[in-house]
Residue frames relative to the residue before (quaternion, step in Angstrom):
aa qw qx qy qz dx dy dz
M 1.0000 0.0000 0.0000 0.0000 0.00 0.00 0.00
C 0.6512 0.5239 -0.2912 0.4654 3.52 1.02 -0.92
S 0.6283 0.5454 -0.3076 0.4616 3.55 1.08 -0.84
L 0.6700 0.4944 -0.3098 0.4590 3.55 0.99 -0.83
I 0.6363 0.5114 -0.3342 0.4711 3.61 1.03 -0.70
L 0.6661 0.4992 -0.3161 0.4551 3.59 0.93 -0.76
L 0.6201 0.5313 -0.3295 0.4740 3.55 1.12 -0.72
C 0.6526 0.5054 -0.3003 0.4781 3.59 0.93 -0.88
F 0.6395 0.5066 -0.3232 0.4796 3.60 0.95 -0.84
F 0.6590 0.5065 -0.3224 0.4532 3.63 0.85 -0.88
L 0.6651 0.5094 -0.3032 0.4542 3.59 0.89 -0.94
L 0.6803 0.4971 -0.2944 0.4509 3.57 0.95 -0.87
C 0.7406 0.4204 -0.2217 0.4750 3.61 0.95 -0.89
V 0.8110 0.2984 -0.1327 0.4854 3.53 0.76 -0.97
G 0.5365 0.6936 -0.3696 0.3073 3.50 1.13 -0.72
P 0.6917 0.4739 -0.3042 0.4521 3.65 0.70 -0.98
N 0.6705 0.4865 -0.3021 0.4717 3.62 0.96 -0.83
L 0.6337 0.5315 -0.3265 0.4575 3.53 1.03 -0.77
A 0.6278 0.5153 -0.3374 0.4759 3.62 0.99 -0.73
L 0.6595 0.5073 -0.3290 0.4466 3.60 0.86 -0.85
L 0.6741 0.4882 -0.2921 0.4710 3.64 0.88 -0.89
T 0.6517 0.5016 -0.3182 0.4717 3.58 1.00 -0.83
S 0.6928 0.4552 -0.3119 0.4643 3.66 0.78 -0.80
S 0.5951 0.5551 -0.3567 0.4588 3.58 1.15 -0.61
S 0.6972 0.4689 -0.2820 0.4631 3.57 0.85 -0.99
I 0.6023 0.5276 -0.3715 0.4699 3.65 1.07 -0.62
L 0.6665 0.4880 -0.3060 0.4732 3.60 0.86 -0.89
H 0.6455 0.5285 -0.3253 0.4453 3.57 0.96 -0.85
N 0.7184 0.4490 -0.2623 0.4621 3.61 0.86 -0.87
S 0.7288 0.4492 -0.2798 0.4345 3.58 0.99 -0.57
S 0.6007 0.5750 -0.3422 0.4375 3.54 1.26 -0.22
S 0.3012 -0.7537 0.5554 0.1813 3.58 -1.00 0.81
V 0.5722 0.5674 -0.3722 0.4606 3.58 1.34 -0.15
P 0.5080 -0.6507 0.4558 0.3329 3.60 -0.88 0.86
L 0.3075 -0.7978 0.4990 0.1409 3.53 -0.82 0.98
C 0.5985 0.5399 -0.4107 0.4262 3.59 1.11 -0.28
H 0.5765 -0.5981 0.4276 0.3566 3.57 -1.14 0.50
E 0.5550 -0.6644 0.3969 0.3052 3.53 -0.88 0.98
A 0.6256 0.5380 -0.3271 0.4606 3.57 1.04 -0.77
E 0.6674 0.4812 -0.3041 0.4802 3.60 1.00 -0.76
S 0.6237 0.5202 -0.3427 0.4722 3.59 0.96 -0.74
S 0.6597 0.5200 -0.2940 0.4559 3.53 0.92 -0.91
A 0.6448 0.5231 -0.2969 0.4717 3.60 0.99 -0.97
L 0.6535 0.5031 -0.3199 0.4664 3.63 0.94 -0.78
L 0.6627 0.5037 -0.3012 0.4652 3.60 0.94 -0.89
H 0.6667 0.4853 -0.2932 0.4837 3.60 1.02 -0.83
F 0.5963 0.5762 -0.3422 0.4419 3.57 1.12 -0.65
L 0.7015 0.5135 -0.2519 0.4252 3.52 1.00 -0.93
K 0.5509 0.6965 -0.3664 0.2779 3.55 1.17 -0.80
P 0.7458 0.4052 -0.2961 0.4381 3.71 0.68 -0.75
F 0.5582 0.6169 -0.3940 0.3906 3.60 1.19 -0.11
T 0.3598 -0.6772 0.5938 0.2435 3.52 -1.30 0.49
I 0.3125 -0.7311 0.5784 0.1825 3.56 -0.89 0.98
M 0.2744 -0.8106 0.5012 0.1285 3.62 -0.48 1.19
F 0.7769 -0.0743 0.0803 0.6201 3.52 1.10 -0.75
D 0.7157 -0.4117 0.3188 0.4655 3.59 -1.29 0.20
D 0.0005 -0.8611 0.5014 -0.0842 3.55 -0.25 1.30
K 0.7695 -0.3531 0.2829 0.4508 3.49 -1.37 -0.13
T 0.6869 0.5391 -0.2892 0.3923 3.57 0.96 -0.80
R 0.4263 0.7114 -0.4644 0.3107 3.62 1.28 -0.02
S 0.6617 0.4935 -0.3077 0.4732 3.59 1.16 -0.44
W 0.5578 0.6191 -0.3843 0.3974 3.57 1.24 -0.18
K 0.1625 0.7965 -0.5531 0.1825 3.56 -0.13 1.32
E 0.5192 -0.6229 0.4886 0.3222 3.57 -0.97 0.83
G 0.8067 0.2820 -0.2281 0.4666 3.51 -1.02 0.90
T 0.6422 0.4648 -0.3351 0.5091 3.53 1.33 0.18
D 0.6038 -0.5798 0.3929 0.3806 3.63 -1.14 0.47
C 0.3794 -0.7524 0.4953 0.2111 3.60 -0.49 1.20
C 0.5945 0.5676 -0.3835 0.4211 3.59 1.15 -0.45
E 0.6619 0.4705 -0.2963 0.5027 3.57 1.29 -0.21
W 0.4908 0.6696 -0.4275 0.3577 3.58 1.25 -0.13
E 0.5274 -0.6200 0.4807 0.3261 3.55 -1.09 0.75
G 0.7934 0.2558 -0.2397 0.4976 3.59 -0.94 0.98
I 0.6596 0.4669 -0.3265 0.4903 3.61 1.20 0.00
R 0.1163 -0.7716 0.6239 0.0426 3.57 -1.03 0.86
C 0.0990 -0.7895 0.6051 0.0264 3.59 -0.81 1.03
H 0.5849 -0.5577 0.4723 0.3519 3.48 -1.37 0.60
P 0.4858 -0.7166 0.4086 0.2891 3.64 -0.74 0.94
L 0.7362 0.3930 -0.2468 0.4926 3.60 1.14 -0.37
T 0.7734 0.3463 -0.1988 0.4923 3.58 0.93 -0.83
N 0.3161 -0.7752 0.4776 0.2665 3.62 1.27 -0.43
H 0.3943 0.6662 -0.5287 0.3482 3.59 1.14 0.55
V 0.5141 -0.6139 0.5003 0.3294 3.55 -1.16 0.64
I 0.0216 -0.8237 0.5661 -0.0256 3.57 -0.73 1.12
G 0.7968 0.1950 -0.1053 0.5621 3.55 1.28 -0.04
L 0.0458 -0.7794 0.6248 0.0042 3.52 -1.11 0.77
D 0.0082 0.7989 -0.5989 0.0551 3.58 -0.65 1.10
L 0.0520 0.8124 -0.5759 0.0747 3.57 -0.28 1.26
S 0.2963 0.7524 -0.5336 0.2477 3.58 1.17 0.53
F 0.8454 0.1092 -0.1339 0.5054 3.54 -1.08 0.86
S 0.4183 0.7513 -0.4152 0.2969 3.56 1.23 0.64
G 0.4600 -0.7198 0.4366 0.2821 3.60 1.23 -0.09
I 0.5201 0.5968 -0.4629 0.3989 3.60 1.02 0.58
K 0.1677 -0.7888 0.5888 0.0548 3.51 -1.15 0.73
G 0.4959 0.6519 -0.4726 0.3251 3.62 -0.78 0.90
T 0.4852 -0.6473 0.5191 0.2760 3.53 -1.38 -0.11
I 0.3610 -0.6986 0.5728 0.2313 3.54 -1.05 0.81
E 0.2660 -0.7835 0.5432 0.1424 3.59 -0.51 1.19
S 0.6320 -0.5755 0.3709 0.3630 3.60 -1.17 0.48
N 0.7059 0.3871 -0.2600 0.5332 3.58 1.26 -0.39
S 0.2595 0.7967 -0.5088 0.1975 3.66 1.17 0.47
S 0.5369 -0.6300 0.4585 0.3234 3.55 -1.06 0.75
L 0.4616 0.6817 -0.4379 0.3612 3.56 1.27 -0.18
F 0.6710 0.5114 -0.2959 0.4480 3.54 1.09 -0.75
L 0.5295 0.5996 -0.4225 0.4262 3.61 1.26 0.05
L 0.5788 0.5581 -0.3684 0.4667 3.62 1.24 -0.36
R 0.0944 -0.8635 0.4953 0.0108 3.57 -0.17 1.27
H 0.6493 0.5363 -0.3414 0.4175 3.64 1.13 -0.26
């Protein structure tokens, strides 16, 4: 009985959100059109330009015309596809982030 109550609670609380995330990821994987926003993709590519690549790093997947939500080190919102995270730890890049960096154009 307790298991049934817990299952019902889980489905009521988490179920609708789980369905949204699942349908979003299905759409994301089945689409051949890049889903990240072009302005954000461009900002990320411009951000990377002044850096020196020290070794084969996370940014090797960063290519113009590809979905930036699929790039290594980039995290996008599952519903809006806006860039919401950037992880360049252990990425082998060297340089300084300037105060006018295009990175600051990423608002989400």
